[in-house]
PASEBA-1860 file (N, C-alpha, C; in nm, 3 decimals):
! residues 78
1> XXXXXXXX> 11.895/9.678/11.367/11.873/9.760/11.263/11.802/9.896/11.272 ~ 11.698/9.895/11.347/11.617/9.995/11.401/11.722/10.102/11.468 ~ 11.794/10.052/11.557/11.900/10.141/11.656/11.990/10.215/11.565 ~ 12.041/10.119/11.453/12.167/10.186/11.371/12.103/10.298/11.290 ~ 11.998/10.291/11.246/11.923/10.397/11.152/11.878/10.511/11.217 ~ 11.775/10.486/11.347/11.730/10.577/11.406/11.786/10.633/11.523 ~ 11.790/10.552/11.615/11.854/10.578/11.753/11.980/10.646/11.780 ~ 12.065/10.565/11.710/12.212/10.610/11.734/12.229/10.753/11.664
9> XXXXXXXX> 12.181/10.797/11.550/12.200/10.933/11.503/12.142/11.028/11.578 ~ 12.029/10.987/11.640/11.948/11.079/11.724/12.021/11.104/11.851 ~ 12.070/11.001/11.912/12.165/11.009/12.042/12.277/11.090/12.010 ~ 12.345/11.074/11.915/12.469/11.155/11.870/12.415/11.308/11.877 ~ 12.311/11.324/11.797/12.280/11.451/11.773/12.251/11.518/11.908 ~ 12.181/11.475/11.999/12.126/11.517/12.126/12.272/11.547/12.205 ~ 12.361/11.474/12.197/12.508/11.487/12.265/12.561/11.603/12.199 ~ 12.563/11.625/12.075/12.623/11.735/12.002/12.559/11.861/12.067
17> XXXXXXXX> 12.424/11.867/12.071/12.357/11.984/12.130/12.370/12.017/12.253 ~ 12.396/11.891/12.352/12.463/11.906/12.489/12.588/11.946/12.515 ~ 12.662/11.924/12.427/12.802/11.973/12.421/12.839/12.132/12.385 ~ 12.744/12.144/12.293/12.723/12.313/12.233/12.676/12.392/12.327 ~ 12.559/12.351/12.392/12.480/12.456/12.452/12.540/12.445/12.612 ~ 12.597/12.335/12.653/12.643/12.303/12.808/12.506/12.313/12.899 ~ 12.396/12.305/12.845/12.281/12.311/12.964/12.176/12.212/12.893 ~ 12.136/12.105/12.967/12.070/11.989/12.931/11.943/12.043/12.902
25> XXXXXXXX> 11.885/12.154/12.962/11.742/12.194/12.938/11.723/12.265/12.780 ~ 11.826/12.356/12.756/11.833/12.396/12.630/11.854/12.302/12.524 ~ 11.942/12.195/12.549/11.973/12.101/12.447/11.850/12.035/12.417 ~ 11.750/11.978/12.511/11.641/11.925/12.503/11.544/12.018/12.410 ~ 11.532/12.131/12.458/11.437/12.219/12.380/11.459/12.229/12.220 ~ 11.594/12.234/12.201/11.658/12.238/12.066/11.648/12.120/11.982 ~ 11.665/11.996/12.066/11.668/11.868/12.014/11.487/11.849/11.965 ~ 11.405/11.884/12.065/11.275/11.848/12.044/11.221/11.939/11.914
33> XXXXXXXX> 11.270/12.059/11.890/11.223/12.155/11.773/11.293/12.085/11.643 ~ 11.441/12.019/11.654/11.465/11.970/11.532/11.401/11.848/11.508 ~ 11.334/11.783/11.576/11.263/11.666/11.590/11.121/11.703/11.523 ~ 11.043/11.802/11.566/10.935/11.853/11.535/10.919/11.913/11.414 ~ 10.984/11.997/11.363/10.981/12.072/11.251/10.960/11.993/11.131 ~ 11.028/11.876/11.079/11.010/11.793/10.985/10.878/11.738/10.984 ~ 10.840/11.691/11.117/10.717/11.633/11.130/10.597/11.720/11.124 ~ 10.619/11.866/11.125/10.495/11.955/11.128/10.396/11.915/11.007
41> XXXXXXXX> 10.413/11.899/10.892/10.328/11.862/10.791/10.230/11.746/10.824 ~ 10.299/11.638/10.916/10.207/11.537/10.954/10.122/11.570/11.058 ~ 10.162/11.657/11.146/10.069/11.713/11.244/9.968/11.779/11.201 ~ 9.989/11.879/11.092/9.908/11.957/11.014/9.764/11.866/10.955 ~ 9.814/11.741/10.899/9.738/11.675/10.821/9.632/11.584/10.938 ~ 9.682/11.550/11.039/9.615/11.494/11.159/9.510/11.604/11.220 ~ 9.562/11.705/11.209/9.465/11.820/11.277/9.358/11.813/11.178 ~ 9.373/11.850/11.080/9.277/11.853/10.953/9.168/11.739/10.953
49> XXXXXXXX> 9.208/11.619/10.969/9.144/11.519/10.980/9.076/11.495/11.099 ~ 9.107/11.535/11.201/9.074/11.543/11.343/8.934/11.634/11.351 ~ 8.967/11.761/11.268/8.834/11.853/11.254/8.721/11.805/11.168 ~ 8.764/11.732/11.071/8.664/11.654/10.975/8.587/11.569/11.067 ~ 8.667/11.483/11.131/8.585/11.382/11.206/8.490/11.440/11.310 ~ 8.514/11.548/11.358/8.449/11.618/11.469/8.330/11.669/11.395 ~ 8.326/11.716/11.287/8.207/11.776/11.214/8.108/11.661/11.174 ~ 8.176/11.544/11.127/8.090/11.426/11.102/8.014/11.374/11.215
57> XXXXXXXX> 8.095/11.362/11.329/8.040/11.321/11.462/7.913/11.421/11.505 ~ 7.907/11.536/11.500/7.826/11.649/11.511/7.692/11.589/11.432 ~ 7.725/11.591/11.309/7.618/11.566/11.236/7.555/11.397/11.259 ~ 7.612/11.328/11.291/7.555/11.198/11.330/7.485/11.220/11.430 ~ 7.538/11.279/11.561/7.467/11.305/11.683/7.346/11.390/11.662 ~ 7.338/11.476/11.582/7.218/11.559/11.547/7.122/11.475/11.483 ~ 7.131/11.395/11.397/7.049/11.286/11.333/7.004/11.181/11.434 ~ 7.090/11.149/11.491/7.043/11.047/11.601/6.933/11.094/11.711
65> XXXXXXXX> 6.972/11.224/11.732/6.879/11.280/11.822/6.735/11.319/11.746 ~ 6.742/11.338/11.620/6.620/11.375/11.534/6.550/11.235/11.543 ~ 6.628/11.110/11.531/6.549/10.979/11.510/6.484/10.949/11.647 ~ 6.539/10.974/11.760/6.499/10.952/11.899/6.397/11.044/11.918 ~ 6.373/11.163/11.887/6.270/11.249/11.880/6.164/11.213/11.797 ~ 6.180/11.155/11.706/6.090/11.080/11.619/6.022/10.970/11.677 ~ 6.100/10.868/11.739/6.047/10.747/11.826/5.979/10.784/11.916 ~ 6.005/10.888/11.995/5.929/10.940/12.109/5.800/10.972/12.044
73> XXXXXX> 5.787/11.060/11.942/5.667/11.126/11.889/5.565/10.995/11.846 ~ 5.640/10.873/11.778/5.561/10.771/11.737/5.512/10.706/11.884 ~ 5.571/10.682/11.968/5.525/10.619/12.116/5.411/10.673/12.160 ~ 5.419/10.839/12.147/5.310/10.909/12.197/5.210/10.892/12.125 ~ 5.200/10.886/11.988/5.097/10.867/11.893/5.023/10.738/11.894 ~ 5.079/10.640/11.950/5.034/10.511/11.929/4.933/10.489/12.060
END
């Protein structure tokens, strides 16, 4: 089922590009662009979420450093 829906049409599309351009390199480049353009919104969403996660991780790291510094001060004071 997966092959019929996804693989075979993509396979045929690639060979159409290969016949049209007569160069496998250009056919691969055009084929990859055709695949990536509709997926661009998903890449953008993923990029935004990754940046949010980095900001949260930086905050966590800063707070954990503050806790470690506090613990060291508490040990010295004891």
